[in-house]
C-alpha angles and dihedrals in degrees: 000000000000125000127191125198109199133206098006090161093175097039093236103122097101094041094049094064145020105266095163096109090051093044087056092061102027147036112245123204122189122204117199098184130069129238122195099169108102100217092047093046091050092050091052094049101042095096096052130099092185131036124193112200131194102231108281101341093111116030113219099204130171094267089056102040093049092058093053103077092172093056111112105147136037123191115196127187116233131031097281136019118193092184092068113085098226094184094062090042091055091045093056095041095250115156119221120202125190133202138224121274145181134195102224097103093052092046088052095046092050090059091042087058096044093050094042094049095046091047098039091234100166095048091047092049091047088051090055092049090051092053093259133121134211115355106163146030115237131212130243120232098202110108093010126119123256113202112202119196102200120020100202130113094317101030094048093056091042088056091046092058091044088057089050087058093052097260127145110233124216121175145189138179130149095259099029116129130205091242092052092047094052091046086062091045094254135121116237111233136165120272091250092048090051093055093043095050106032124101089192122028113196125187122218108159133119115252110251137136088276095054102036108113089001090142109052142147094296094055093042090052089060094059120104118250089246094051128106133209121219123189123181097148113069130330101226089059083081124052095245097201093049088053092052094052092048090051093046088053090046088230089148130033095248151297132250109201134175099170133057144186090249119033128224087041114247114259094244100038115139092237088068091064113023108113095214091055123092103193131183126184100251093284095149091113097026101109131124100245095048090047089057088054093046099049094032090058094043093051091050091049091050092047094050093049091050089054089059093053118100112243114259112261 
């Protein structure tokens, strides 16, 4: 039995869980790099019976799965993974297991990005490292307006912290009601009103056909020149090129983004160089305790599945 653990960028998969029971019955290979070229990815995965994927880092589409005749089990971290073609997995009798999850790391990172962007923390830290001193004037959040797109498990908690900081909360999503918003301490507004009024717009929606491109040039044009956009959900919810153009024109104060259309981010992408962008490499869920949950549950699921397999003759 051969098992592949993909996209373990920090090389922590094996140390984050007890894989000893699995290792007794199978060979485990850990890959720390990312491959997005289909033929190269298929060539890498051909020898494996089991693939462990970290959320949506490597999509397992039909054109990939159909070329992996040995594949019988996929362990995916997190409760859902839209980048796995479940239909073809079912057709081929491939079992797919998911793991536990909690939103705490993403909520915390959202506020780290908001605060770091508003107070220019990266620039000021870089100034210190370069032998300099103060270079900018930050913005207070007390009394400002936090606009939350999506007031669910993540957005609701982001709003709660905003209230603790003295911010006024406004919110919108396609199915949000005034009663649900009020229960979260927010005022329900229209989408256009949210973009016009908010000092910070923060996105907490699931990527779907309804939300893809939901924030485009028209919405960005409504934002105040002092406002900031924060996205820790999924890159394609925002029209990336429209955001780049707005940032280049300095039509808004800045953006703090943890998610992108293409991940890893291409080497020459504008987000790597625009001065009014704070970009992090999709680390919203990259936290030690959650990784223990991810890889611990994955190891347990793989081990349980191996136990059900008849020994080789």
